[in-house]
N, C-alpha and C positions, 0 to 999 in steps of 0.2 A: 647444644642448640638442636631443636627438633629438625628431623630430616625434611619436614614439610616445607621448610622455608629456605632450602638451599638455592644457589643461583640457578639460572636457566640452564637446562640440560642441552644435549646435543640436538642437532637439526632433525626435524621430523621429515622423512623423505617424501611422504605423500599424505594427502588428505585421508582421514579415516573413512572407511567404506560406509555406505548408507545401507542400513538394514531395513528389511521389509517386514511389516507386521502381518498378522493373520488376515486382515482385511485388505492387504495390498498397499496400505498407506506407507509412505517412506518416512523414516525417522532418522535424523542425523545423529551420529555419535557425538558425545560431548567434546571429544578431542578436536583441536583446531590446528591448522598448519602453521608452522613458523616460517615467516618470510625472511629471506636472507638478501642483504644489500651490500655490495662492495663499497666501502667508504674510506676516507682518508684518516690515517692515524695522526693525531695532533702531537704525538710525542716524537716519532721518528720520521713522519711524513711519507711513510710507505702505505700501501693499501691494506686495510684490515677488513673485517666482516662485522656487520651489524645485523643482529637477529631481532625480529619484532614479532610479538605475539599479542593479538587482541583477545582478551579474556574477560569473563564476567565474574566480579567479586560478589559472592552471596550477600544479600541484604544491602548492596551498595549499587554499583553501576559498572559499565564496561570501562576497562583501562587498557592502555598499551604498555606492555613490558618490553624493554629494549636492553639488549646485551651486546657490547662491543668487545672484540678481541683482536689483537694484532699478533700474528705469528712471527713477526720480525723482532719486536722489542718486548713482547710478552705483556703489553698493557691490556688490562681488562677493566671494563666499566659497565655497571648495571644501573638502569634508571627506569622509572615508571612515570607515565603521563596520563592525564585524563583524556578519555576518548571524545568527550563532549566539550561544551563551552563552559564558561564561568557560570556558576549558579546565581540565582537572583539574590541570595543571601549568603553571608559567610556562615561558617559552622565551627563550633568549639566542642570537642569531645574531652571527657575526663573519665579515667578508669582508676578505680581503687584496687590495688593488688593486695590480696590476702593470703594467697598460697602459690605454690610453684606452677600450677596449671595456668595461672593468669599470664605467665611469661609467654605462653604460646598464642596469645591473642594476635590475630593478624592485623597489621597496620599498613594502610596506604598513606604515605606522606608525599603530597605533591610539592612542587618546587616553590610554592607560595606559603607553605605551612611552617609554623613555629612549634617546636616540641619542647616541653619543659617537664622535668622530674621535680615536682614541687618541694618535697622534703629534702632532696639533694641540692636544691637551689641552683640548678644548672639549666640553662636554656640554650637550645640549638636554633639559630636563626634560619630564616628561609634559605633554601639552597636546592641541591639536587634532589629529585624525587626518588622515593624508595618504596619497594614492596618487601616488607620484612615482618618481624613480630616485635613485641615489647622487649624481649630478651636481646634481639639484634640491635634495637635502638640504644639500649643501655650499654651493651658491650662496645658498640661503636663510639659512644661518648667517652667511656673509660679509656679505650685505646687511643683516641685522639688526645685526651688530656695527658696520657703517659708519654706521648711523643715529645721529645725535647726536654724531659725532666732532668736528665743528666747535665745538660747545659745550663738549665735554670739553677740547679743546685750550686753551681760555681758563680754564676753572674747575678742571680736574683734569689737569694736564699729565702727571703720572706715569701715571695710568690711560690717558690718551690714547696714550702711547708704547707701553705694553704691548699695548693692543688693536691698534695699528698693526702691531706685529710679528706678531700672530696673523693679521691680515688679509692681510699680505704673504705669509706662509707658506701660507695657504689658497689664495690666487690662484696660487701656484706649483703647488700640488696640482692645481688645476683646469686649469692649462696643461700638465700632464703632466711637470713638471720635478722632482717630489719623490717618484717611485715608489721603493720600495713604501711603502704606508701602510695602516692598518687602520681600518675602521668597525665599530662594534658596535651592536646593537639589542637591548635588554633589556626584555621585556614580561612582568610578573607574570601578566597575564591570558592569555598564550599566543596572542594574536590578531594578532600582527605577523609580518612575513615579509620575507626577502631572497631573491630568486630564485637558485637554484643553476644550475650549468651542468654538463652531463654530462662536459665535458672538465676540470673542476676536479680538481686533484691534491690530495695530502695537504697540509693547512695552508692551502689556498686559501679554502674555505668550510666553516663549522662551525656546527652547531646542537646546543645542549645544553638538555635539559629539566631542570627542578628543582622541588622541592616548595616552595610558598610558605611564608614565615614568617608567624607570627600577625599581625605588623604589616602585611604585605602583604595578607593576607586582610581585615584591618580597613579598609585604604585602599580596597580594591575593594568594600567593603560586604558582604563575606562574613564570617560568624561563624566563629570558631575552634571548630568543632563539639565537639571533645573537651573543651577547657578550659571552654567555656560549659556543657557538660553535666555537669560535676562538681559535687558538693555541697560543703558547707563544709569537709569533710575531704579534698577532692580525690579522692573516690571516685566510681565510676560510679553513676548513678541508675537503678534498675530500671525496666523498661518504656519507657525512652527510646532512640530509634534514633540511633546514631552512624554517621557515614560517613567512610571513609578512601579516599584514592587508592590504586590498585593497578594491577598489570599483568595482563592477561588471559592465563591459561595456554594458551589456544587460539591466539590470534593475536598476543599480546605487545603489543597496543595498550593505552593507558590505559583503565581502567575503574574502577568504584566497588564497594567492599565495605561492606555494611551490617551493623551489629552491634547486638544488643539483649540486655541482661541480663534474665533472667526468674527470678523467685523462685517455685519450685515448692513449694506448701504441703506441710509435713511431709517435705520432702526436702532440697533445697539450692538454691543459685543456680547457674544454668547460663547460658552465653553462646550465643546463636543467631547464626550468621553466614550471610550470603547475598552471593554475587558474581554480577553480571550484566554482560555486554558488549554494547553496542549495535552494535558493528561486525560480529562474527561470530555473535552469538546465544548464546554460551556462558553457562550458568547452573550454579550449584552452591549447595547448602545443606548446612550442617554445624552440629553442636551440640558445644560444648566444656564439659566439667565441670571445676571447679577444686577447690581445697582439698587437704588432706593425703591421703596414701595410707593407707587403713584397714589394720588388721592382718589382716583376713580378707576373703575374697570373699563375694559374696551371690548367692543363687539364688532367683528369683521364679517361682512356678508359678501360672498363671491358668487356671481352667476356664471357657471361654466356652460358655455354655449358652443365652443368649437374645440377641436383636438389640441390646439395650441395652449389652451387654458390649463390642460393637464400637466404642462411642463413648468407651470409657475412654482417657484420656491415657496415652501410653507414651513413655518416653525410653529409646532404645537407644544406648548409647555405642559408641565405636569398638572397645573391648575386649570387647564383649558377644557371646556366642554365642546365637542364637535357634533354638529347635527346636519343631516341632509334630508329634509322633509320628503322630497320626491322619491328618495330611495328607501324611506322608512328606516333610516340609520341614525342612531344616537350613541355617542361614545362619551361616557361619564368622565369627569376629571380624575386623573390618576391612572386611567386605563392607557396602556401603551407607553406610559412614562413620557419623557420629553423626546420629541422627534424633529429633526431638521431634514426635510426631504422635499418631494414635489407633491402636487395634488394627486397625481397618479400613484406615487409611492405610498402615500398615507392610506389611500383606498385599498391598494393591494395588500398592505400590511393588515388592515382590518379584515379583509376578506380571508386571508390565509389563517389568521387566528380564529375567526369565527368558524370557518369551514372545518378546521381541525377539531374544534370542540364539539361541533354538531355531528359531523359525518365520519370522523375517524375513530369512533368507538364501536365496539362490537365486531362481529365477523364481517369481513369484506367491506368494511367502511359503510355499513348499512345504517349506522346511527343507533344501534342497539334496539332491543325489543320494546323499550319504554317509549320510543318515538312512533306515534301513530302515522298511518298513511296520509292523513289530512295535514298533520304537522310537517311531515316530509315534503308535501306539496307546497306548503307556504314557504318553507325554507328554500326549496328549489326555485320558486318564483323570486324570492328575495335575492338569491345569489345570481340569478339570470339578469335581473335589473342592475345589480352591482357590476357584473361583468360587462354589460353594455356601456355603463358609464365609464369604466376603466378603458374601454376600447374607443371612447369618444363618439359612440353611437347614440348617446342620450344626453339631453340637457338636464342639469340639476343645479341646485343651490347648496353651497357649503357655508355653514354659519359657525364661526369660532367665537365663543363667549368666554373671556378670560378675566376674572376679577382682579388679577395682578397686572393686566395689560402687558403680558410677556409673550404673546403670540403674534405672528406676523404672516402676511401673505404678500407676495411680490406684486408690485404694480406694473402693468403693461403700458401705461401712458408714456408718450414720447418724452414728456417732462415729468419726472417722478414727483415734483412738487405740486403738480396739477392732479385733479381728481381722475380716477379711472372709471369709465362709464359702466363697467361691469362689476365694480366693487364699491362698497360703502363702508366707511369706518366711523364708528360713533362711540363716544364715551358715555358711561352710565354710572349712577350712584350704586355702590355695592349694597346689597341687602344686609340686614343684621345677621341672618343665618350664614351668609358668605363670610362676613368678618369673623364670626364665631368659629367657623370651620377652619379658617386660615390662622386663627390665634391672634388676630389683630386687635381684638377688644382687650386682651390682657397684656398687650405690648406697650411699653412706655419707654420712649427714647429721650425724654427731657425731665429733669427733676428727680431722677431715680436715686441720686446720691442722698437726697434728704430722706427719702423713704427707707433706704437701707440703714441710715443712721438712726431712724426712729423705730426700726423693727425690734421686736422683743429679743433680748439677749445681746443686741449690738452694744459695743462700748459706748457708755454715756447714756444709753437708753434707760427708761425707768425699769427697775427690776434687774438690771444687768449687774454682774459682780463689781463691787467697788463703787456703785452709784449711791 
């Protein structure tokens, strides 16, 4: 076996010194200190020593290597644990061994991983974590199978013969007489690893990530968030946060999407969604409305005359157009996506987005050479008016025009069923262009079965095979 994968060595007395570079910057040595902890030996119940080392596995992540030794009974035990948490997805690795060098591939086997030598038809269930190599894995399996063979020969001769065949085949593999063969490592927690090689070709080394099943989540002590969050009718519970694994649109790394259903009084239920990525910092917020499409659109006009109006809740859907004539502000449908916030919050979001686009280009945020002084003046006046409105120092009107009637502004009337003096809500007939843009003119919810049956190529339709 390669010397690279021997058990943990003796204690490191001190942390490696920090060397100084030519420019005076400090650079830490790659060596790390081994921590020693006095712990109970479960064999003789005397005190032994546990050594722990936090180390980084190249192309993988940080792991904790632990080694226990007891000077009283001689018990020794080596183990490896993931330094982080469970990953969002499980991972399965498969390596095809074709020469002796492949035996030296480093392997991190967590306590939740299952190892299988496919051609040997032997599987090692989840158990103690290990930091070893492929040769060490296979040698351990053969040694474990050989244990008790003398007793089986007397009591279970048929079992003995079958195990002997596996042992003989495994020793041929170790001797390099049975290439090629494969080893797989399946870890629902995603914390195991087989080292790749930059020279690996297609079919040599493979990693595949997968979503865990509810049974695997339960085995790992993780709740099946969606199922556990459903009520007796298997429906989502309002105000409860649900989490789903997703892929970051920015860096394509695994991330988490949070979802919460909120019941807006005197309106409807909406779904608030948030996605954040720890790797690249990407964040997004969105609001989705559900239910059937109403026959008419809705237009909400709010007159903001006092600071209290800025605290009104507002839901702006993706299909909604927002307009403030006094502020010379117009936000087209689709801009900003869906938002559930306040009047002040929606204005602040619009201001930040526009200001970044206009003034955060070029040197020192000047807006670039293409922006003339006259244009800069107009934009400055616009943002000054917008700032005054956000601070409650200026009256203005906010108009929400939504052809899907999925937007909402909170009423401040004492009785929500009564009209609000500062707000008007009116329904209107959608224009042909709005219905075309929303795809409603091509949508058919009744009688589509007959259309599908009469479509060319459908069974029984003229010209279809067999007709």
